PASEBA-1860 file (N, C-alpha, C; in nm, 3 decimals):
! residues 265
1> MNVIKDSW> -18.415/-1.207/6.860/-18.370/-1.219/6.711/-18.247/-1.299/6.702 ~ -18.148/-1.259/6.761/-18.039/-1.339/6.839/-18.060/-1.496/6.785 ~ -18.174/-1.570/6.882/-18.180/-1.693/6.904/-18.217/-1.753/6.762 ~ -18.283/-1.675/6.680/-18.313/-1.690/6.566/-18.212/-1.714/6.462 ~ -18.103/-1.596/6.469/-17.994/-1.571/6.358/-17.933/-1.711/6.418 ~ -17.845/-1.723/6.515/-17.781/-1.827/6.584/-17.801/-1.966/6.490 ~ -17.932/-2.003/6.546/-18.005/-2.128/6.480/-18.017/-2.153/6.358 ~ -18.040/-2.015/6.269/-18.035/-2.029/6.104/-17.853/-2.054/6.093
9> NHWAETWY> -17.731/-1.990/6.145/-17.625/-2.015/6.136/-17.563/-2.142/6.139 ~ -17.632/-2.203/6.284/-17.595/-2.352/6.306/-17.673/-2.422/6.186 ~ -17.806/-2.441/6.158/-17.862/-2.493/6.048/-17.806/-2.491/5.907 ~ -17.744/-2.426/5.884/-17.678/-2.373/5.776/-17.570/-2.452/5.742 ~ -17.501/-2.536/5.825/-17.342/-2.591/5.853/-17.409/-2.734/5.859 ~ -17.549/-2.791/5.902/-17.604/-2.900/5.953/-17.701/-2.969/5.842 ~ -17.804/-2.952/5.864/-17.901/-3.010/5.809/-17.946/-2.931/5.622 ~ -17.876/-2.823/5.630/-17.903/-2.763/5.463/-17.817/-2.819/5.390
17> LKYRTPEA> -17.714/-2.893/5.429/-17.612/-2.929/5.354/-17.669/-2.957/5.211 ~ -17.758/-3.032/5.228/-17.821/-3.125/5.107/-17.902/-3.029/5.022 ~ -17.893/-2.900/5.044/-17.971/-2.831/4.949/-17.852/-2.748/4.852 ~ -17.760/-2.785/4.920/-17.642/-2.733/4.850/-17.505/-2.795/4.751 ~ -17.598/-2.934/4.754/-17.519/-3.075/4.677/-17.468/-2.998/4.537 ~ -17.392/-3.039/4.473/-17.370/-3.039/4.318/-17.486/-3.059/4.259 ~ -17.568/-3.192/4.298/-17.661/-3.252/4.234/-17.798/-3.144/4.222 ~ -17.842/-3.099/4.343/-17.919/-2.997/4.357/-17.945/-2.862/4.288
25> IAKIIRSP> -17.817/-2.826/4.294/-17.764/-2.681/4.206/-17.764/-2.704/4.048 ~ -17.686/-2.812/4.013/-17.696/-2.867/3.888/-17.873/-2.878/3.820 ~ -17.942/-2.945/3.924/-18.111/-2.957/3.896/-18.169/-2.793/3.824 ~ -18.136/-2.710/3.919/-18.157/-2.568/3.932/-18.082/-2.499/3.750 ~ -17.983/-2.529/3.782/-17.930/-2.455/3.634/-17.997/-2.560/3.523 ~ -18.049/-2.656/3.533/-18.116/-2.697/3.356/-18.210/-2.686/3.350 ~ -18.304/-2.696/3.496/-18.453/-2.633/3.443/-18.491/-2.555/3.611 ~ -18.465/-2.398/3.573/-18.476/-2.347/3.716/-18.603/-2.289/3.744
33> ETAFHRVT> -18.709/-2.349/3.649/-18.856/-2.372/3.673/-18.877/-2.447/3.832 ~ -18.797/-2.571/3.860/-18.810/-2.690/3.915/-18.822/-2.598/4.068 ~ -18.741/-2.474/4.076/-18.709/-2.444/4.219/-18.857/-2.416/4.265 ~ -18.946/-2.344/4.211/-19.074/-2.353/4.234/-19.182/-2.435/4.237 ~ -19.316/-2.455/4.283/-19.423/-2.520/4.308/-19.484/-2.458/4.182 ~ -19.552/-2.620/4.110/-19.527/-2.548/3.942/-19.696/-2.475/3.924 ~ -19.749/-2.458/4.051/-19.875/-2.346/4.092/-19.811/-2.217/4.045 ~ -19.726/-2.201/4.138/-19.651/-2.087/4.152/-19.586/-2.045/4.056
41> YSMLQEAI> -19.507/-2.118/3.981/-19.427/-2.103/3.881/-19.530/-2.053/3.758 ~ -19.673/-2.086/3.759/-19.740/-2.023/3.652/-19.794/-1.916/3.727 ~ -19.809/-1.870/3.808/-19.857/-1.759/3.870/-19.760/-1.618/3.835 ~ -19.583/-1.658/3.840/-19.513/-1.629/3.811/-19.520/-1.573/3.667 ~ -19.529/-1.650/3.587/-19.545/-1.621/3.459/-19.641/-1.543/3.398 ~ -19.749/-1.566/3.469/-19.847/-1.482/3.432/-19.871/-1.316/3.468 ~ -19.771/-1.331/3.606/-19.773/-1.228/3.612/-19.646/-1.105/3.562 ~ -19.531/-1.192/3.531/-19.394/-1.101/3.507/-19.387/-1.232/3.398
49> PNLSGKKV> -19.404/-1.219/3.277/-19.379/-1.356/3.150/-19.232/-1.321/3.127 ~ -19.159/-1.214/3.122/-19.062/-1.221/3.093/-18.948/-1.124/3.212 ~ -18.882/-1.230/3.315/-18.767/-1.147/3.398/-18.674/-1.076/3.319 ~ -18.609/-1.076/3.218/-18.490/-1.060/3.200/-18.507/-0.879/3.203 ~ -18.401/-0.875/3.309/-18.341/-0.719/3.333/-18.460/-0.655/3.438 ~ -18.518/-0.727/3.497/-18.606/-0.703/3.618/-18.513/-0.695/3.756 ~ -18.535/-0.632/3.818/-18.495/-0.606/3.969/-18.555/-0.670/4.046 ~ -18.500/-0.802/4.119/-18.587/-0.898/4.189/-18.547/-0.907/4.319
57> LVPSSGDN> -18.609/-0.931/4.449/-18.606/-0.900/4.547/-18.636/-1.073/4.671 ~ -18.577/-1.103/4.709/-18.578/-1.227/4.747/-18.534/-1.246/4.888 ~ -18.612/-1.175/5.011/-18.604/-1.186/5.139/-18.610/-1.314/5.235 ~ -18.531/-1.342/5.322/-18.566/-1.481/5.410/-18.515/-1.585/5.291 ~ -18.423/-1.536/5.189/-18.367/-1.640/5.073/-18.350/-1.794/5.068 ~ -18.344/-1.800/5.238/-18.250/-1.972/5.291/-18.181/-2.041/5.192 ~ -18.263/-2.132/5.136/-18.174/-2.214/5.016/-18.109/-2.131/4.936 ~ -18.165/-2.051/4.892/-18.117/-1.929/4.773/-18.176/-2.047/4.675
65> HAVFAFHL> -18.233/-2.112/4.603/-18.275/-2.168/4.490/-18.353/-2.093/4.462 ~ -18.455/-2.017/4.511/-18.519/-1.928/4.417/-18.436/-1.856/4.334 ~ -18.326/-1.774/4.418/-18.224/-1.669/4.372/-18.185/-1.741/4.264 ~ -18.103/-1.837/4.266/-18.032/-1.872/4.161/-18.133/-1.871/4.023 ~ -18.250/-1.944/4.039/-18.313/-1.970/3.926/-18.365/-1.809/3.873 ~ -18.408/-1.711/3.969/-18.425/-1.605/3.900/-18.350/-1.523/3.774 ~ -18.233/-1.558/3.890/-18.068/-1.518/3.827/-18.056/-1.583/3.655 ~ -18.124/-1.733/3.658/-18.073/-1.763/3.511/-18.209/-1.745/3.467
73> MGAKVTSC> -18.298/-1.686/3.491/-18.433/-1.624/3.395/-18.348/-1.500/3.366 ~ -18.290/-1.420/3.371/-18.205/-1.325/3.347/-18.233/-1.215/3.446 ~ -18.305/-1.232/3.548/-18.338/-1.092/3.646/-18.211/-1.052/3.734 ~ -18.216/-0.917/3.737/-18.119/-0.876/3.854/-18.141/-0.889/4.006 ~ -18.074/-0.983/4.086/-18.141/-1.052/4.210/-18.056/-0.997/4.331 ~ -18.181/-0.992/4.433/-18.088/-0.947/4.525/-18.123/-1.053/4.656 ~ -18.021/-1.120/4.680/-18.090/-1.201/4.829/-18.040/-1.136/4.933 ~ -18.150/-1.150/5.023/-18.120/-1.072/5.159/-18.146/-1.205/5.274
81> DISENQLE> -18.084/-1.231/5.405/-18.102/-1.338/5.490/-18.070/-1.279/5.593 ~ -18.116/-1.351/5.710/-18.049/-1.310/5.860/-17.912/-1.335/5.876 ~ -17.909/-1.472/5.835/-17.819/-1.617/5.888/-17.669/-1.545/5.738 ~ -17.562/-1.484/5.863/-17.480/-1.509/5.734/-17.395/-1.629/5.661 ~ -17.419/-1.709/5.755/-17.354/-1.856/5.688/-17.465/-1.900/5.574 ~ -17.576/-1.891/5.588/-17.685/-1.876/5.457/-17.608/-1.819/5.335 ~ -17.620/-1.689/5.347/-17.550/-1.628/5.244/-17.405/-1.649/5.186 ~ -17.336/-1.713/5.284/-17.182/-1.693/5.260/-17.177/-1.833/5.163
89> HAAAIAKS> -17.275/-1.888/5.224/-17.255/-2.046/5.134/-17.303/-2.028/4.951 ~ -17.415/-1.921/4.966/-17.488/-1.901/4.855/-17.420/-1.804/4.758 ~ -17.354/-1.742/4.835/-17.229/-1.652/4.793/-17.126/-1.728/4.677 ~ -17.062/-1.826/4.751/-16.969/-1.913/4.700/-17.042/-1.982/4.607 ~ -17.136/-2.052/4.604/-17.190/-2.093/4.464/-17.211/-1.980/4.337 ~ -17.266/-1.901/4.374/-17.292/-1.806/4.278/-17.121/-1.767/4.222 ~ -17.024/-1.745/4.304/-16.932/-1.716/4.212/-16.863/-1.864/4.158 ~ -16.877/-1.937/4.227/-16.805/-2.073/4.159/-16.889/-2.070/3.957
97> HNWDIDFI> -17.006/-2.028/3.974/-17.093/-2.028/3.830/-17.076/-1.884/3.760 ~ -17.003/-1.827/3.830/-16.995/-1.655/3.734/-17.083/-1.589/3.752 ~ -17.231/-1.624/3.857/-17.363/-1.547/3.875/-17.343/-1.422/3.953 ~ -17.408/-1.301/3.875/-17.360/-1.180/3.930/-17.514/-1.148/4.011 ~ -17.512/-1.170/4.148/-17.611/-1.194/4.258/-17.561/-1.103/4.346 ~ -17.655/-1.046/4.402/-17.602/-0.896/4.546/-17.688/-1.002/4.680 ~ -17.553/-1.013/4.762/-17.596/-1.089/4.888/-17.601/-0.973/5.001 ~ -17.702/-0.972/5.045/-17.717/-0.864/5.179/-17.734/-0.961/5.299
105> CEDTMHLS> -17.690/-0.934/5.433/-17.723/-1.001/5.524/-17.811/-0.883/5.601 ~ -17.969/-0.885/5.598/-18.078/-0.817/5.625/-18.166/-0.873/5.707 ~ -18.261/-0.833/5.816/-18.340/-0.906/5.861/-18.474/-0.869/5.800 ~ -18.562/-0.941/5.724/-18.749/-0.914/5.669/-18.799/-0.874/5.722 ~ -18.793/-0.867/5.856/-18.868/-0.783/5.917/-18.869/-0.628/5.865 ~ -18.706/-0.581/5.847/-18.669/-0.422/5.872/-18.614/-0.423/5.709 ~ -18.561/-0.511/5.638/-18.518/-0.463/5.504/-18.437/-0.260/5.513 ~ -18.393/-0.306/5.640/-18.333/-0.137/5.623/-18.235/-0.097/5.563
113> TINSNEYD> -18.139/-0.144/5.486/-18.060/-0.110/5.393/-18.093/-0.119/5.229 ~ -18.225/-0.162/5.262/-18.293/-0.200/5.102/-18.391/-0.066/5.086 ~ -18.335/0.020/4.949/-18.375/0.095/4.887/-18.531/0.123/4.877 ~ -18.620/0.219/4.921/-18.771/0.225/4.866/-18.777/0.241/4.732 ~ -18.883/0.240/4.677/-18.920/0.203/4.519/-18.804/0.142/4.453 ~ -18.747/0.026/4.483/-18.634/-0.036/4.407/-18.639/-0.145/4.321 ~ -18.758/-0.243/4.338/-18.790/-0.352/4.283/-18.872/-0.380/4.212 ~ -18.878/-0.451/4.093/-19.010/-0.483/4.005/-19.069/-0.580/4.109
121> FVYTSNGV> -19.012/-0.644/4.144/-19.065/-0.813/4.235/-19.015/-0.843/4.306 ~ -19.106/-0.896/4.442/-19.062/-0.984/4.545/-19.115/-1.107/4.575 ~ -19.031/-1.174/4.595/-19.047/-1.312/4.609/-19.031/-1.381/4.728 ~ -19.118/-1.437/4.831/-19.061/-1.540/4.954/-19.123/-1.659/4.939 ~ -19.042/-1.728/4.981/-19.102/-1.865/4.964/-19.087/-1.972/5.093 ~ -19.144/-2.068/5.081/-19.167/-2.155/5.239/-19.085/-2.157/5.319 ~ -19.184/-2.103/5.479/-19.075/-2.087/5.557/-19.019/-1.982/5.617 ~ -19.098/-1.837/5.546/-19.056/-1.743/5.599/-19.143/-1.704/5.685
129> HVWIHDLK> -19.279/-1.704/5.688/-19.379/-1.659/5.806/-19.340/-1.714/5.899 ~ -19.312/-1.813/5.915/-19.303/-1.920/6.089/-19.210/-1.777/6.135 ~ -19.109/-1.715/6.076/-19.021/-1.652/6.164/-19.016/-1.505/6.211 ~ -19.173/-1.501/6.146/-19.188/-1.306/6.163/-19.305/-1.304/6.263 ~ -19.257/-1.209/6.343/-19.351/-1.209/6.493/-19.454/-1.050/6.429 ~ -19.422/-1.010/6.323/-19.524/-0.884/6.309/-19.499/-0.867/6.146 ~ -19.667/-0.971/6.146/-19.644/-0.948/5.946/-19.707/-0.841/5.888 ~ -19.759/-0.756/5.980/-19.790/-0.633/5.900/-19.677/-0.526/5.898
137> TMYRNIER> -19.583/-0.506/5.984/-19.439/-0.436/5.969/-19.382/-0.519/5.862 ~ -19.356/-0.625/5.845/-19.271/-0.684/5.709/-19.338/-0.655/5.576 ~ -19.475/-0.673/5.570/-19.561/-0.634/5.510/-19.559/-0.478/5.410 ~ -19.521/-0.398/5.499/-19.512/-0.269/5.507/-19.400/-0.212/5.454 ~ -19.244/-0.312/5.500/-19.115/-0.286/5.433/-19.129/-0.341/5.292 ~ -19.203/-0.470/5.292/-19.208/-0.543/5.139/-19.277/-0.427/5.033 ~ -19.402/-0.373/5.091/-19.491/-0.277/4.977/-19.407/-0.140/4.965 ~ -19.292/-0.122/5.066/-19.187/0.019/5.056/-19.096/-0.008/4.945
145> VLKPCGTY> -19.031/-0.161/4.962/-18.903/-0.098/4.858/-18.932/-0.184/4.677 ~ -19.091/-0.221/4.666/-19.161/-0.218/4.550/-19.145/-0.110/4.458 ~ -19.131/-0.113/4.339/-19.192/0.002/4.267/-19.348/0.054/4.267 ~ -19.383/0.146/4.235/-19.498/0.181/4.187/-19.577/0.076/4.116 ~ -19.650/0.006/4.110/-19.730/-0.125/4.065/-19.640/-0.252/4.059 ~ -19.506/-0.247/4.161/-19.452/-0.376/4.160/-19.510/-0.497/4.201 ~ -19.494/-0.616/4.185/-19.539/-0.738/4.198/-19.475/-0.829/4.308 ~ -19.580/-0.900/4.393/-19.527/-0.994/4.524/-19.580/-1.088/4.499
153> LMFDIHPF> -19.532/-1.210/4.556/-19.567/-1.344/4.542/-19.510/-1.397/4.639 ~ -19.599/-1.511/4.706/-19.573/-1.573/4.821/-19.600/-1.728/4.803 ~ -19.527/-1.786/4.869/-19.526/-1.923/4.838/-19.503/-2.006/5.021 ~ -19.606/-2.051/5.066/-19.562/-2.108/5.196/-19.690/-2.243/5.221 ~ -19.653/-2.294/5.340/-19.718/-2.373/5.376/-19.863/-2.328/5.419 ~ -19.967/-2.417/5.400/-20.085/-2.355/5.399/-20.130/-2.347/5.546 ~ -20.178/-2.231/5.607/-20.224/-2.206/5.731/-20.289/-2.337/5.791 ~ -20.369/-2.421/5.717/-20.441/-2.526/5.776/-20.376/-2.629/5.799
161> MRPFGITV> -20.250/-2.648/5.787/-20.148/-2.722/5.796/-20.107/-2.698/5.934 ~ -20.138/-2.579/6.014/-19.985/-2.559/6.101/-20.095/-2.617/6.242 ~ -20.245/-2.699/6.245/-20.262/-2.710/6.387/-20.214/-2.872/6.399 ~ -20.141/-2.922/6.294/-20.136/-3.065/6.283/-19.966/-3.096/6.310 ~ -19.940/-3.240/6.368/-19.845/-3.305/6.367/-19.801/-3.302/6.229 ~ -19.676/-3.405/6.208/-19.654/-3.462/6.063/-19.723/-3.608/6.037 ~ -19.735/-3.632/6.195/-19.754/-3.822/6.180/-19.889/-3.826/6.065 ~ -19.857/-3.901/5.979/-19.980/-3.925/5.901/-20.024/-4.070/5.907
169> GDTVKVER> -20.146/-4.111/5.860/-20.210/-4.222/5.882/-20.387/-4.185/5.944 ~ -20.412/-4.302/5.980/-20.580/-4.300/6.002/-20.576/-4.198/6.106 ~ -20.478/-4.187/6.236/-20.501/-4.096/6.318/-20.457/-3.978/6.281 ~ -20.544/-3.871/6.317/-20.508/-3.734/6.279/-20.444/-3.632/6.402 ~ -20.352/-3.581/6.439/-20.301/-3.572/6.579/-20.319/-3.427/6.540 ~ -20.367/-3.355/6.626/-20.381/-3.191/6.657/-20.324/-3.152/6.745 ~ -20.220/-3.081/6.752/-20.120/-2.983/6.816/-20.140/-2.879/6.885 ~ -20.238/-2.783/6.833/-20.272/-2.664/6.872/-20.375/-2.631/6.793
177> PYDFTGPH> -20.467/-2.507/6.833/-20.568/-2.462/6.784/-20.515/-2.367/6.675 ~ -20.631/-2.386/6.539/-20.586/-2.309/6.409/-20.545/-2.135/6.491 ~ -20.634/-2.071/6.578/-20.603/-1.958/6.647/-20.501/-1.914/6.757 ~ -20.424/-2.050/6.781/-20.333/-2.008/6.844/-20.144/-1.980/6.772 ~ -20.167/-1.872/6.774/-20.025/-1.807/6.650/-19.923/-1.808/6.703 ~ -19.869/-1.818/6.847/-19.771/-1.848/6.903/-19.731/-1.719/6.977 ~ -19.590/-1.684/7.020/-19.495/-1.765/6.986/-19.454/-1.883/7.023 ~ -19.416/-1.985/6.989/-19.398/-2.116/6.989/-19.228/-2.157/7.037
185> GDVPTYKW> -19.251/-2.259/7.111/-19.106/-2.276/7.128/-19.008/-2.203/7.163 ~ -18.872/-2.270/7.207/-18.769/-2.176/7.263/-18.691/-2.097/7.137 ~ -18.699/-2.146/7.039/-18.648/-2.072/6.914/-18.830/-2.046/6.873 ~ -18.841/-1.879/6.876/-18.973/-1.883/6.880/-19.036/-1.887/6.730 ~ -19.159/-1.964/6.680/-19.229/-1.993/6.545/-19.361/-1.924/6.599 ~ -19.416/-1.902/6.452/-19.547/-1.837/6.486/-19.634/-1.922/6.385 ~ -19.734/-1.941/6.387/-19.808/-1.999/6.325/-19.935/-1.945/6.286 ~ -19.916/-1.837/6.179/-20.028/-1.779/6.140/-20.137/-1.835/6.059
193> RMQDLMNA> -20.259/-1.764/6.058/-20.376/-1.804/6.004/-20.430/-1.685/5.851 ~ -20.478/-1.754/5.765/-20.497/-1.708/5.645/-20.530/-1.537/5.689 ~ -20.625/-1.532/5.771/-20.700/-1.381/5.810/-20.546/-1.314/5.853 ~ -20.466/-1.330/5.885/-20.337/-1.266/5.934/-20.241/-1.227/5.811 ~ -20.226/-1.355/5.732/-20.178/-1.326/5.618/-20.197/-1.220/5.557 ~ -20.314/-1.229/5.478/-20.402/-1.157/5.389/-20.441/-1.003/5.443 ~ -20.464/-1.001/5.606/-20.509/-0.885/5.657/-20.334/-0.779/5.643 ~ -20.245/-0.838/5.705/-20.125/-0.799/5.697/-20.079/-0.719/5.556
201> MISANLSI> -20.115/-0.800/5.462/-20.148/-0.760/5.263/-20.164/-0.645/5.252 ~ -20.320/-0.640/5.314/-20.414/-0.517/5.289/-20.387/-0.415/5.374 ~ -20.344/-0.426/5.471/-20.289/-0.283/5.557/-20.170/-0.229/5.502 ~ -20.102/-0.312/5.423/-19.989/-0.234/5.372/-19.987/-0.198/5.208 ~ -20.111/-0.165/5.195/-20.137/-0.133/5.030/-20.109/-0.210/4.941 ~ -20.107/-0.335/4.977/-20.092/-0.449/4.877/-20.178/-0.500/4.829 ~ -20.260/-0.486/4.702/-20.334/-0.559/4.646/-20.341/-0.710/4.614 ~ -20.416/-0.776/4.668/-20.408/-0.939/4.612/-20.516/-0.908/4.502
209> GRIEEMVE> -20.427/-0.987/4.400/-20.474/-1.013/4.309/-20.522/-1.133/4.216 ~ -20.494/-1.301/4.313/-20.484/-1.404/4.275/-20.414/-1.465/4.413 ~ -20.528/-1.604/4.447/-20.493/-1.704/4.560/-20.482/-1.848/4.490 ~ -20.398/-1.910/4.542/-20.419/-2.046/4.496/-20.360/-2.124/4.613 ~ -20.456/-2.201/4.611/-20.432/-2.340/4.768/-20.391/-2.453/4.661 ~ -20.291/-2.568/4.699/-20.252/-2.649/4.619/-20.194/-2.788/4.722 ~ -20.225/-2.880/4.681/-20.230/-3.024/4.720/-20.051/-3.053/4.708 ~ -20.001/-3.111/4.756/-19.881/-3.151/4.711/-19.882/-3.297/4.687
217> EDGSFWVD> -19.775/-3.330/4.556/-19.809/-3.426/4.503/-19.699/-3.515/4.479 ~ -19.556/-3.482/4.624/-19.478/-3.590/4.634/-19.510/-3.604/4.773 ~ -19.492/-3.752/4.811/-19.550/-3.803/4.932/-19.406/-3.762/5.055 ~ -19.282/-3.738/4.974/-19.188/-3.653/5.113/-19.221/-3.543/5.147 ~ -19.322/-3.495/5.088/-19.387/-3.365/5.164/-19.400/-3.382/5.342 ~ -19.481/-3.487/5.359/-19.535/-3.569/5.452/-19.433/-3.675/5.573 ~ -19.245/-3.636/5.514/-19.200/-3.684/5.606/-19.093/-3.596/5.690 ~ -19.033/-3.604/5.756/-18.950/-3.481/5.839/-18.839/-3.540/5.776
225> DSTDEGEH> -18.804/-3.403/5.713/-18.693/-3.388/5.631/-18.576/-3.371/5.713 ~ -18.556/-3.375/5.871/-18.445/-3.349/5.955/-18.412/-3.507/5.980 ~ -18.486/-3.603/5.952/-18.431/-3.737/5.977/-18.414/-3.808/5.824 ~ -18.335/-3.909/5.849/-18.326/-4.013/5.768/-18.478/-4.108/5.692 ~ -18.573/-4.068/5.780/-18.720/-4.151/5.748/-18.737/-4.217/5.598 ~ -18.749/-4.091/5.519/-18.799/-4.101/5.382/-18.696/-4.204/5.325 ~ -18.581/-4.204/5.352/-18.502/-4.322/5.262/-18.493/-4.468/5.283 ~ -18.603/-4.496/5.398/-18.630/-4.636/5.432/-18.770/-4.646/5.362
233> LSEQELAN> -18.858/-4.612/5.289/-18.990/-4.588/5.212/-19.005/-4.588/5.109 ~ -19.087/-4.688/5.053/-19.082/-4.735/4.915/-19.173/-4.635/4.796 ~ -19.164/-4.633/4.714/-19.227/-4.502/4.593/-19.369/-4.535/4.650 ~ -19.434/-4.680/4.670/-19.575/-4.679/4.697/-19.604/-4.607/4.820 ~ -19.497/-4.644/4.940/-19.529/-4.609/5.048/-19.547/-4.449/5.054 ~ -19.482/-4.365/4.991/-19.437/-4.199/4.959/-19.592/-4.171/4.910 ~ -19.627/-4.269/4.782/-19.728/-4.182/4.708/-19.857/-4.202/4.795 ~ -19.865/-4.278/4.895/-19.978/-4.327/4.966/-20.029/-4.215/5.065
241> FCNWRMNP> -19.896/-4.157/5.065/-19.927/-4.057/5.166/-20.013/-3.925/5.117 ~ -20.026/-3.913/5.025/-20.096/-3.815/4.908/-20.252/-3.833/4.910 ~ -20.269/-3.993/4.908/-20.413/-4.063/4.880/-20.489/-3.986/5.076 ~ -20.592/-3.915/5.024/-20.648/-3.836/5.180/-20.758/-3.979/5.222 ~ -20.761/-4.098/5.148/-20.832/-4.211/5.185/-20.718/-4.310/5.286 ~ -20.605/-4.296/5.263/-20.504/-4.340/5.343/-20.478/-4.235/5.479 ~ -20.437/-4.092/5.433/-20.373/-3.994/5.477/-20.484/-3.907/5.477 ~ -20.587/-3.881/5.604/-20.720/-3.777/5.608/-20.622/-3.594/5.587
249> LAALPQWL> -20.500/-3.603/5.659/-20.477/-3.459/5.609/-20.465/-3.438/5.508 ~ -20.406/-3.534/5.416/-20.420/-3.512/5.213/-20.554/-3.444/5.180 ~ -20.657/-3.469/5.246/-20.759/-3.362/5.201/-20.773/-3.229/5.231 ~ -20.690/-3.165/5.278/-20.652/-3.010/5.292/-20.560/-3.010/5.188 ~ -20.516/-2.845/5.170/-20.484/-2.796/5.071/-20.318/-2.795/5.181 ~ -20.210/-2.844/5.129/-20.069/-2.824/5.150/-19.994/-2.697/5.166 ~ -20.000/-2.622/5.059/-19.971/-2.530/5.013/-20.049/-2.432/4.964 ~ -19.980/-2.303/4.991/-20.065/-2.169/4.951/-19.950/-2.056/4.833
257> SLLATKGN> -20.009/-1.997/4.778/-19.960/-1.893/4.681/-20.070/-1.762/4.684 ~ -20.028/-1.662/4.728/-20.111/-1.568/4.680/-20.022/-1.443/4.626 ~ -20.066/-1.379/4.538/-20.017/-1.265/4.392/-20.079/-1.162/4.458 ~ -19.985/-1.002/4.459/-20.028/-0.912/4.495/-19.927/-0.813/4.430 ~ -20.004/-0.692/4.432/-19.944/-0.560/4.367/-19.958/-0.424/4.423 ~ -19.837/-0.372/4.406/-19.838/-0.281/4.520/-19.928/-0.146/4.440 ~ -20.020/-0.092/4.554/-20.130/0.005/4.499/-20.235/-0.070/4.450 ~ -20.378/0.027/4.421/-20.448/-0.052/4.373/-20.476/-0.113/4.236
265> L> -20.505/-0.265/4.224/-20.523/-0.317/4.071/-20.586/-0.215/3.957
END
C-alpha cells in the first residue's frame, strides 16, 4: 500500500495540478453536474432527485471534483483518499470557498474510521477500481457504511477497454487478455472484468438496479493526459477518435456506471 500512497502523493504535486486550476474549479461552481458523465448524472438524479441534507461519502476522492459538486448540490459530504497531499489541496480549495466538507485520509479497502450505517449515498468515480486488490472487501465496507436502503453509484472505465493500449488508428493494440486481471506494474494495478465488479457487489448484499455502458463523445479520452499530445491535435482530429470507422476501439463502450442499493430492492 505504501508504494501506492507514495505515488499518489507525488502525482498530487505534478500532473494532477491541472485538476485544481481556478478555471477547473470555477467550471464546477458554475455547473456542478459537469463533474459527472451526463448518463451517470441522470442515474444520480433518478436515484436521489434532491441531495439537500443527504450524507454522501466519496472514497478514493482523487481530484475531489465530485466532492465539490455534491457539496454545491446541498449534500453533507465526506471525502476519503489514501493520499494526504490530494486531501490537503482539496481542503485548501474548500476553505477558500467556505465549503463545509469533511476530509479524511482513509484507505478505500477498509474505511476503518467511517461509521457503519452512516451514509445515504456512496459514490466512486473513474480510476478507483484499478487500485483495489480485493473488490469483495471494498464492497463489503461500502455496504457497511451505507444506511439501510442507501444508494451506491459507480463510474469507471469500462472493463472492455482494459485489454487494449491507448494507441488509436486502424491497428488495435492488445496488451493483455481480458481475464489477466493483475497485478500489473511496479505500482500494482488491477484490470477487473465485468463479472468481478458485479459479483463483488452482489456478495456484499448490494442489489444492482441499473447498468449503463457509455461511449465517450470527447476525443480527448483517447489522448494520454500525462503528455501534451492533445495540445497539438485539431478539433477534427480529436473528433475522428470517436468515429469507430477511423478508430475501431470506439465501437466498444468506454465507460461503465452501475447503480446499487443496500439490501434487497
